[in-house]
C-alpha positions in Angstrom: -14.7 3.0 -6.0 -12.5 0.1 -4.9 -10.6 -2.2 -7.2 -12.9 -5.1 -6.2 -16.2 -3.4 -7.0 -14.8 -1.9 -10.2 -13.8 -5.3 -11.5 -17.1 -6.8 -10.3 -19.0 -4.3 -12.3 -16.7 -5.0 -15.2 -17.4 -8.7 -15.0 -21.1 -8.0 -15.7 -20.4 -5.7 -18.6 -17.8 -8.0 -20.4 -18.0 -11.4 -22.0 -18.7 -14.1 -21.3 -21.0 -13.1 -18.3 -22.8 -10.4 -20.2 -23.7 -12.8 -23.0 -24.7 -15.5 -20.5 -27.0 -13.0 -18.9 -28.6 -12.2 -22.2 -29.1 -15.9 -22.9 -30.5 -16.5 -19.4 -33.0 -13.6 -20.0 -34.0 -15.3 -23.3 -34.7 -18.6 -21.5 -36.7 -16.8 -18.8 -38.9 -15.2 -21.5 -39.2 -18.3 -23.7 -42.8 -19.0 -22.9 -44.2 -15.5 -22.2 -42.4 -13.6 -24.9 -41.2 -16.2 -27.5 -40.2 -13.7 -30.2 -38.1 -11.5 -27.8 -36.6 -14.7 -26.3 -35.5 -15.9 -29.7 -34.0 -12.6 -30.5 -32.0 -12.5 -27.2 -30.8 -16.1 -27.6 -29.8 -15.5 -31.2 -28.0 -12.3 -30.2 -26.1 -14.0 -27.4 -25.1 -16.9 -29.5 -24.1 -14.7 -32.5 -22.0 -12.4 -30.4 -20.3 -15.3 -28.6 -19.4 -16.8 -31.9 -18.1 -13.5 -33.4 -16.1 -12.4 -30.3 -14.5 -15.9 -30.1 -13.3 -15.8 -33.7 -9.6 -14.9 -33.9 -9.8 -12.9 -37.1 -12.5 -10.6 -35.7 -11.0 -10.3 -32.2 -7.6 -9.4 -33.7 -9.1 -6.9 -36.0 -10.7 -5.2 -33.0 -7.3 -5.0 -31.2 -5.5 -3.8 -34.3 -7.9 -0.9 -34.4 -7.3 -0.1 -30.8 -3.5 -0.4 -31.0 -3.1 1.6 -34.1 -0.3 1.3 -36.6 2.8 -0.3 -34.9 5.8 2.0 -34.5 9.1 2.1 -32.7 10.6 5.1 -31.0 13.8 6.6 -32.5 15.9 6.4 -29.4 18.9 8.1 -31.1 17.1 11.3 -30.3 15.7 11.0 -26.7 12.3 12.6 -26.5 11.7 12.2 -22.8 13.5 12.4 -19.4 12.2 9.3 -17.7 10.8 5.9 -18.4 7.5 5.0 -16.6 6.6 1.3 -16.6 3.0 0.3 -15.7 2.4 -3.0 -13.8 0.4 -5.6 -15.5 -0.4 -8.1 -12.7 1.1 -10.5 -10.3 2.0 -14.2 -10.5 0.7 -15.2 -7.1 2.4 -17.8 -4.9 4.9 -18.8 -7.7 6.3 -22.1 -6.4 9.5 -21.9 -8.5 10.3 -18.4 -7.2 9.2 -18.9 -3.6 6.4 -16.3 -3.6 4.7 -13.5 -5.5 6.4 -12.2 -8.6 5.6 -10.4 -11.9 3.2 -12.2 -14.3 3.9 -12.7 -18.0 2.2 -9.4 -19.0 4.3 -7.4 -16.7 7.4 -9.2 -17.8 6.7 -8.2 -21.4 6.6 -4.6 -20.3 9.8 -4.9 -18.2 11.7 -6.5 -21.1 10.9 -3.6 -23.4 11.6 -1.1 -20.6 15.1 -2.6 -20.1 15.7 -2.3 -23.9 14.6 1.3 -23.8 16.8 2.0 -20.8 19.9 0.6 -22.5 19.2 2.7 -25.5 18.4 6.0 -23.7 19.9 5.7 -20.2 16.9 7.5 -18.9 15.9 6.7 -15.2 13.0 4.3 -14.6 9.9 4.6 -12.5 7.9 1.4 -11.9 4.3 1.8 -10.8 1.7 -0.7 -9.5 0.2 -1.4 -6.1 -1.3 -4.5 -4.5 -5.1 -4.2 -5.1 -5.8 -7.7 -3.7 -4.0 -6.9 -0.5 -1.0 -9.2 -1.1 2.2 -8.5 0.8 4.4 -7.1 -2.1 3.2 -4.5 -4.5 3.6 -4.9 -8.3 6.1 -2.0 -8.2 8.3 -3.9 -5.7 8.1 -7.1 -7.8 9.0 -5.1 -11.0 12.0 -3.5 -9.3 13.4 -6.8 -8.2 13.1 -8.3 -11.6 14.6 -5.3 -13.4 17.5 -5.0 -11.0 18.2 -8.7 -10.4 17.3 -10.3 -13.7 17.8 -7.6 -16.3 20.6 -5.7 -14.4 18.8 -2.4 -15.0 18.5 0.1 -12.1 15.2 1.5 -10.9 15.3 5.1 -9.8 11.7 5.4 -8.4 9.1 2.9 -7.2 5.4 3.8 -6.7 3.5 1.0 -5.0 0.2 2.5 -3.8 -1.8 2.7 -7.0 -4.6 0.2 -7.8 -5.5 1.3 -11.4 -4.3 3.3 -14.3 -5.8 6.6 -13.1 -4.0 6.2 -9.8 -0.8 5.2 -11.6 -0.9 8.5 -13.4 -1.7 10.7 -10.4 0.8 9.1 -8.1 3.6 9.0 -10.7 3.0 12.7 -11.2 3.6 13.4 -7.6 6.8 11.4 -7.7 8.3 13.0 -10.8 7.0 16.5 -10.1 9.5 16.7 -7.2 12.4 16.3 -9.7 10.9 18.5 -12.4 10.1 15.7 -14.9 7.0 16.0 -17.1 8.2 14.3 -20.4 8.1 10.5 -20.1 8.3 7.4 -22.1 5.2 5.4 -21.1 5.7 1.6 -21.3 2.6 -0.6 -21.4 0.9 -3.0 -23.8 -0.2 -1.6 -27.1 -3.9 -2.4 -26.4 -3.7 -0.5 -23.1 -1.7 2.5 -24.4 -4.7 4.7 -25.6 -6.3 4.6 -22.1 -2.9 5.0 -20.4 -2.0 8.0 -22.5 -5.4 9.5 -21.8 -4.8 9.1 -18.0 -1.2 10.4 -17.9 -1.9 13.4 -20.1 -4.8 14.3 -17.9 -2.4 14.1 -14.9 -0.1 16.7 -16.6 2.5 14.6 -18.4 3.9 15.0 -21.9 3.7 11.4 -23.0 5.9 9.6 -25.5 4.1 6.2 -26.0 6.4 3.2 -25.8 4.1 0.3 -26.5 4.9 -3.4 -26.5 3.0 -6.6 -26.9 1.3 -5.9 -30.2 -1.3 -8.3 -31.6 0.4 -10.1 -34.4 -0.2 -13.3 -36.5 2.2 -15.4 -38.5 -0.4 -15.9 -41.3 -4.2 -15.9 -41.8 -5.5 -19.4 -42.4 -8.7 -21.4 -41.7 -8.0 -21.5 -38.0 -8.3 -17.7 -37.9 -12.0 -18.1 -38.4 -12.6 -21.0 -36.0 -13.8 -19.7 -32.5 -11.5 -20.3 -29.5 -11.1 -19.1 -25.9 -8.0 -17.1 -26.7 -9.9 -14.9 -29.1 -12.7 -14.4 -26.6 -10.1 -13.2 -24.2 -8.8 -10.7 -26.8 -12.3 -9.4 -27.4 -12.7 -9.0 -23.7 -9.5 -6.9 -23.6 -10.8 -4.7 -26.4 -14.1 -4.1 -24.7 -12.5 -3.5 -21.3 -10.3 -0.8 -22.8 -13.2 0.8 -24.7 -15.4 0.9 -21.6 -12.4 2.3 -19.6 -11.8 5.1 -22.0 -15.5 6.0 -22.1 -15.5 6.0 -18.3 -12.6 8.4 -18.2 -14.3 10.8 -20.5 -17.4 10.7 -18.3 -15.4 11.5 -15.2 -13.4 14.3 -16.8 
């Protein structure tokens, strides 16, 4: 299934569209089935409120991310560092074209730190699912080498999703006999990424970054906002992705 149709289906399964569809169905049934209509409308409103509440959304992500940990790089546990692309900043005016977005930059920053501590070679992976001229892998390579002064040993720019990241990285690293890898991605994405890379035949040492943190819990943690709804969407996207992987295996 193509990247476009996968994401189109995901849009219908994830907030806010799934909640809007429930509410729309309630409105449509308002006169013919008033009880069912009220239940649907109340459900849509309640879930929207709950999923938009920072404390609830962050609790969901904490459960997905697990207990934070940092790898002991004094004892290298893998032979290469694999960094997953996290998206593109399209037509960036200040950079004169496409470059890595902020999510990818978070991963690259941690990969650079990991490289300096272990000196293990880096593989960057990510394609161009929207058909733009430069792959995420190429953008990542440029940023690592030109801005972080960190060399990139391999670049895989044909993959459009995490499953393809794993399969094509396996092809690259199998040629040089590497199966043990540090896997760099966001903490919320790590469970699904580990699932995919282990299925591809890797021994994975998770190297997560971008944990969900909060300075303190105050009244604002219980006031709904759009950022919390985005966090809930991330959680549900990862959960659906892991369930899909299990169905395909």
